[in-house]
N, C-alpha and C positions, 0 to 999 in steps of 0.2 A: 571498240569497246564502250560499254553502256554501265553507268552507275546511277543508281537510284537514291536520290536526297529528298530530304524534307526542306520544303521551302515555305516561309510564310511572310507576310508584310510586317514591317518594322513596326511595333507599337511603342507608345510612348506613355510612360507610369510618373506622375505627379506625386511627390510626398509633401504634405502640409507641413510648414515649420512656424507656424503662427498659432496663435490661440493656446501658447503654452503646451504643444506637444511635444511628444518625447522627439529626442535628438534623433536623426536619421543613421548617427554612428551606432547607435543601440541595435540597427538592424542590418548591419554591415555584411554578414554572412548572407542574409536572403538577398540584400540589394545586388551583392556579387554573384550570385547564383541567377539572378535574373538577368544581369549584364552578360553573363556567358549563354545565356539561353537566347539572346538576341534583343532584350529589350533595351530601351534607353529610359533611363531612371533620373529624374532631375527634382529639387527642391523647390518649394515656394517660399519666400518669405515677404512677400506682398499681402499686406493687411489693408484693407478688407478683400474678402473673395469677390472677384467681379468675373463676368464673362469672358473678359481680354485674357484673365489669368489662367482659365480653364482651357482656353481656346487651343486646339491641335493635339490634346491629350486623350489618351483612349481610358485610363484609370486614374482615379484621384483617391488617393490613400490619406486617410485621417488617424494618425496614430496616439491614440490618448490625448484627446485636448483637454485642457485643465480650464478654459475659459469660455463660455456660451458664444456661438455665431449668432449675428444680427439675424432679424427676420428677412432683410434684402441679400443677405448671404444665404441663407437656409434656401430662398427662392432660385438662386442661381445655382446650387448644388442640385437642387430637385431637377431644373430644366437640363442641367448637365446629363442628368439620367435619362430624362424624357427623350433628350437628343440622340442617345445611343451609348453614353458614357457608363463607365462601369466604378461604383462607389464602394469603398471598402473602409469601413469604420472598426476601429480596434480600440480596446480599453476596458477599464473597470472602476476607475477611480471617482469618476462622476456621472452615475447612469443618466441622469436628467441632461445633459449635454447630448451624450448618444441618442437619446430618445428623441430630441428635437430634431437630428440628423436623419433618422431612418423610419421614425412613425409614419411618414407618408408611403412608406412601403411595406407595413405592416409589422414592424419588427420595432418593439419596445424593450426597456432595460430596467433591471432593478436590482438592488444589492443581494448578494448571495453567491453561490457557487462552492466548489469543494475541489482541491488539488487532487492530483495523482494521475496514473495513466488509466485511460478509457478506450473500450474498446465497442461502447455504445455509438455506432456510427451507421448512418443511413445511406445506402448506395445513391450515389449523384455523380456528375461529372467532377464537382468538386473534391468529391473524395475517393475517386479512381485510384486503385492501389493502396489507399491509407487502411492499414488495419487497427493502429492504435494512436493514441495522440497523448502527449504528455501535457497535463497542465499544471503548469508551476505554481502559480498561486493566485487563482482568480477570489475577486470580491465581488462580482457581478454575475448577473445572468440574464436572459432576454427571453421573451414570451412573443410568439407568433399569431397574427390572424390574416385572413384574407388570401392574398397570393404566396404569401412567406412560408417557409417551411424549415423546420430545424434539422440539421445534418449530425452534430455531434454534441452528445451530453456527455456531463461529469459521470464520475461515479454512482451518483443517486438519482441522476436523471434531470439535472438542470440543464437549459439549455445553453451551451457554449458557442456555438456557430449556427448563424442562421443565413437563409438566402431569400431573394425574393427578385423574381423578374416582372420589369415594369415595362411600359409601353417603349420599346426600342432597347431601354438600358437595364442594367441589373445593379442589385444591392447585396453586401455581404457585411453582417456584423459579426466579429469575433471577440470574446468576452474575456480575453486574458492576454494583454499586451507581451507580458513577461514570458509567454510561452513561444513567442516569436522574437525574442530576443537572442543575441548570438550564442550566448551559452545554453540555450534550450533548443538550438535548431538541430542539434545532433541527437536529441533525445527522439525516441520512437519514431513515429513517420512524419514529424512536424515539418521538416523542410519540405518535402513531397507535398504537404497538405497547404503550405504557403504559397508554392508555385502554382498548384492547381487553382486556387482562388484567383490569382492573377490572370491566369490561361482562360479561366471561365468569365471574368469581367471584361476581359480585353476583345471579346467577340460579341459586338452588337447583335441585337435579335432584328433579322430581316423580314419583309413582309412582300408579297409581290407586288402590292400597290402602297404606297406610303409619302405622304407629301407632309414636309413640317413647315410650320410658319414660325417666324421669330420677330417680335416686335421692340424695338426701343422707344420707348417714351416714357415721359416724367409722371409720378404718382399724382400731381397735381400742380397748376398753373396758378399763377397771380391773373387777374384781369387784365388784358390788353397786352400781355406777355406772347412773345413768338416762340414756337418751338420746331424743329426739323425731326418729323417720326421717320423712322426707318425700319422697313417691314422686308424682312428676308424670305424666301419660298426656296427649300430646297427638295430635293426629291431623293428620299432615302430608300426606296423601293427597289424592287429588282428590273422593272421595267420602265421604258421611258413613257412619259406622259404628255399629252398633248391638251389643247384646249382649256388650259388652266387659268382661272381668274379670281384673282384676290381683291376681296372687299373690306373695306374699314368702316366701322360704323362709330363715329364720333358723336 
């Protein structure tokens, strides 16, 4: 007897619960669906965000932060994406906070947005099977430049969902958190869209040859202080590499 089954590696999703974000309980319908589809969903309550916090996760979700991330935290989050991670930023209350998080990927935020059901949707893996999206109460919209592209627009053409592919990793901005809350997930194709976003973010961009270097070093030192530098080289490409040499210029 033969049975064809779909098999995929376990993926880990981390919801941030610092910086005044929405409680993950508002997204229980979505989280339960992700768990049923094989994802491991966990929460982060550690502030500040450091590389150790994000280590081992495939997708980092920031559900409507109400306080800003520090420059060091923003750098950690960007490096998470550059090292193959997926970043999903959701919200509309504080557009400037979300711009800080996603502007490196060509996605910026501003006040605006119209509620209602929209069918203004661009074909993309994130919108596969999605014919309509219910927008509950958006008060923000987005602009895209460079590698970023808009996929879902409200009834008057404002960008509600934007994506961006960066070296190795991916970024999504979604401009109405309430559309992903429990009460709205049964509307239109919202749950399908939410799951598609995680599916797309969880798959890193792979190249034939790609070496990644990370360096742990302080930003500054007092005279005569001693420090241990930690440089790590990882092969994220599809091929084995030989004769690799790492040089540090101090």
